[in-house]
C-alpha positions in Angstrom: 3.6 5.3 -36.4 4.0 1.5 -35.0 6.6 1.5 -33.4 5.2 3.6 -31.1 2.4 0.4 -30.3 4.7 -2.9 -31.3 4.9 -3.4 -26.9 8.9 -4.4 -27.6 9.4 -1.9 -24.8 8.0 -1.9 -21.4 9.0 0.2 -18.1 9.3 -1.4 -14.9 8.5 0.3 -11.6 9.3 0.8 -9.1 12.6 0.7 -10.5 12.0 2.8 -13.5 13.8 0.4 -15.2 13.5 -0.1 -19.6 13.7 -3.6 -20.8 13.6 -3.9 -24.5 11.9 -7.6 -24.4 14.3 -9.0 -27.2 17.2 -7.4 -25.8 16.9 -7.3 -22.0 20.1 -7.2 -21.1 20.7 -3.4 -22.8 20.7 -1.0 -20.8 18.4 2.5 -21.2 19.0 5.6 -19.5 16.0 7.9 -18.8 15.6 10.9 -20.9 14.9 13.0 -17.0 18.2 11.1 -15.6 19.6 12.2 -18.5 18.1 15.9 -18.3 18.8 16.2 -14.8 22.2 15.7 -14.8 22.7 19.4 -16.0 21.4 20.8 -12.6 22.0 20.5 -9.0 20.4 17.7 -7.4 17.4 18.5 -5.5 18.1 17.6 -2.3 14.9 17.0 -0.2 16.4 16.9 2.9 18.3 19.8 3.3 15.5 22.3 1.3 12.8 21.2 4.3 15.2 22.0 6.8 15.5 25.7 5.1 11.5 25.7 4.2 10.6 25.1 7.6 13.4 27.8 9.4 12.7 30.5 7.4 9.3 30.2 5.6 6.5 31.8 7.6 4.4 29.2 4.9 5.9 26.4 7.0 6.2 27.3 10.5 5.5 24.3 13.1 6.1 22.0 11.0 9.1 19.2 10.9 10.9 18.3 7.9 9.5 14.7 8.3 6.2 16.7 7.7 7.5 18.4 5.0 9.1 15.9 3.1 5.7 13.9 3.7 3.6 16.2 2.4 5.9 15.9 -0.7 5.2 12.7 -1.1 1.1 12.7 -1.0 1.7 15.4 -3.6 4.0 12.9 -5.8 1.6 9.6 -5.4 -1.0 12.5 -6.0 0.0 13.6 -9.2 0.7 9.7 -10.3 -3.5 9.4 -9.4 -4.2 11.9 -11.7 -2.0 10.7 -14.6 -3.0 6.7 -13.9 -7.0 8.1 -14.6 -6.7 10.8 -17.2 -4.7 7.7 -19.1 -7.8 5.3 -17.8 -10.1 7.5 -19.6 -7.9 7.9 -23.1 -8.0 4.5 -23.5 -11.5 4.0 -22.6 -11.9 2.3 -19.1 -13.3 3.8 -16.2 -11.6 5.9 -13.8 -11.5 8.4 -11.1 -13.5 11.4 -10.4 -11.3 13.4 -9.4 -10.8 17.6 -10.1 -8.0 17.3 -11.8 -9.0 14.7 -13.7 -12.0 16.7 -14.9 -10.0 19.9 -15.5 -7.7 17.6 -17.4 -11.2 15.7 -19.8 -12.8 19.1 -20.4 -9.4 20.5 -21.9 -9.4 17.6 -24.3 -12.3 18.0 -24.8 -11.9 21.7 -26.1 -8.1 20.9 -27.7 -9.6 18.5 -30.1 -12.3 21.0 -31.8 -9.1 23.3 -32.7 -8.2 20.5 -35.4 -8.5 16.6 -35.6 -6.4 14.9 -33.2 -6.4 11.7 -31.8 -4.4 10.9 -28.0 -2.0 8.4 -27.5 -1.3 7.9 -23.3 1.8 6.9 -21.4 3.5 6.3 -25.1 7.4 4.3 -24.4 9.9 6.0 -26.9 13.6 5.2 -27.3 16.8 4.9 -29.5 19.0 1.8 -28.9 21.9 3.9 -30.4 22.1 6.2 -27.7 20.9 3.9 -24.9 18.2 6.7 -24.0 14.3 5.5 -23.2 11.4 8.1 -21.8 7.4 7.7 -21.3 5.2 10.7 -22.9 2.4 11.3 -21.2 0.3 12.2 -23.9 1.2 12.1 -28.1 -1.3 14.3 -29.6 -1.6 13.2 -33.6 -3.3 16.1 -36.0 -4.4 14.0 -38.8 -5.2 17.5 -40.5 -1.4 18.6 -40.7 0.6 14.6 -39.4 2.4 16.7 -37.0 2.2 15.4 -33.5 2.5 17.6 -30.0 3.7 16.2 -26.9 1.9 16.9 -24.1 2.9 16.4 -20.3 0.7 16.6 -17.5 1.8 18.1 -14.5 0.2 19.2 -11.0 2.7 21.2 -8.8 0.6 23.8 -7.5 2.8 26.6 -9.6 5.5 26.0 -12.1 8.0 28.5 -12.3 9.6 30.4 -14.5 12.7 32.0 -12.4 14.9 30.0 -9.7 15.9 30.8 -6.2 18.0 32.7 -5.4 19.2 33.3 -9.2 19.8 29.7 -9.1 21.3 28.4 -12.9 22.3 25.2 -14.5 25.3 23.5 -13.1 27.3 22.7 -16.1 28.0 25.2 -19.5 25.4 23.6 -21.5 22.8 24.9 -18.6 25.1 27.5 -17.1 22.7 30.1 -19.2 19.7 28.8 -18.6 17.5 29.4 -14.8 17.0 25.9 -12.7 13.6 26.4 -12.1 10.2 23.8 -12.8 9.7 25.6 -16.3 13.4 25.1 -17.3 13.5 21.3 -16.3 10.3 20.7 -17.7 11.1 22.2 -20.9 14.7 19.9 -21.5 12.6 16.9 -20.8 10.4 17.8 -23.6 12.9 18.8 -25.8 14.7 15.5 -25.8 11.9 13.7 -25.9 11.1 15.6 -29.3 14.8 14.9 -30.6 14.4 11.2 -30.3 10.8 11.1 -31.8 12.1 13.4 -35.0 15.3 11.7 -35.2 14.4 8.0 -34.6 11.2 7.6 -35.8 11.1 10.3 -38.7 7.6 12.4 -37.4 7.1 15.9 -36.7 6.6 17.5 -33.9 4.8 20.7 -34.0 4.1 21.9 -30.5 5.1 20.7 -26.6 2.8 21.3 -24.1 2.7 21.8 -20.4 -0.4 21.1 -19.4 -0.9 22.1 -15.6 -3.3 21.2 -13.3 -3.4 23.7 -10.9 -6.2 23.0 -9.0 -9.0 24.9 -10.7 -8.4 24.3 -14.6 -5.6 22.9 -17.1 -3.5 25.7 -18.3 -1.3 25.0 -21.3 1.6 26.4 -21.2 4.2 26.0 -24.1 7.6 24.7 -23.5 11.0 26.0 -25.0 12.3 23.8 -27.7 15.8 23.4 -26.5 17.1 22.0 -29.4 20.8 23.2 -29.1 21.4 22.3 -25.3 19.9 18.6 -25.5 22.1 18.3 -29.3 25.0 18.8 -26.5 22.9 16.8 -24.3 23.1 14.3 -27.1 26.7 14.5 -27.3 27.9 14.7 -24.1 26.0 11.4 -23.8 27.8 9.5 -27.2 30.5 10.0 -25.0 30.2 8.3 -21.9 28.9 5.1 -24.7 32.6 4.7 -26.1 34.4 5.6 -23.3 
């Protein structure tokens, strides 16, 4: 467990670049970058244009206004994440409803066993050149296992895709191109990295959905087979 907290790797923003202090020239690909390759890229301009032209919800809005709304939601999500981290670290935090819901849920969650919460845990593999940041790693001290928790402030977490769209690669062609699958795939790669390179056991993957009214935990699927295939594909790029 010490490897999680020795601060030998850091995340540099806004470039979202991982730097290993002992080997700063070593390049890492983020978990999100790995998994996103297997689904159609999010073309926000084209999607915003389609929505303002066809969806009643966005009648009267311009493409620029809708994109600005999305950017505002993204920034709000970052604000919520940062303040939850501050709470866990016993620092001061802003009194935001989503943060209150997260705190209330964490207190209930702790009663299920004896958990210790570790926020913003950076994990990596030098062998694979992959790194990622986990929102919360919850250690169950009774069973000596871990749960990976991912905060999400989206209004909804869809389990079906628009127009039945599927993954764009043979590895993901059987999976819906939707938020639930995207989030589950990211958590699955986190789990693989932790179990494979840190030697600890992960018992569950949770999407903690802060929907404005409550914190609703959603159990994510563990796409172990797909993640193993993605890792093998990534290894090929390292050897090419």
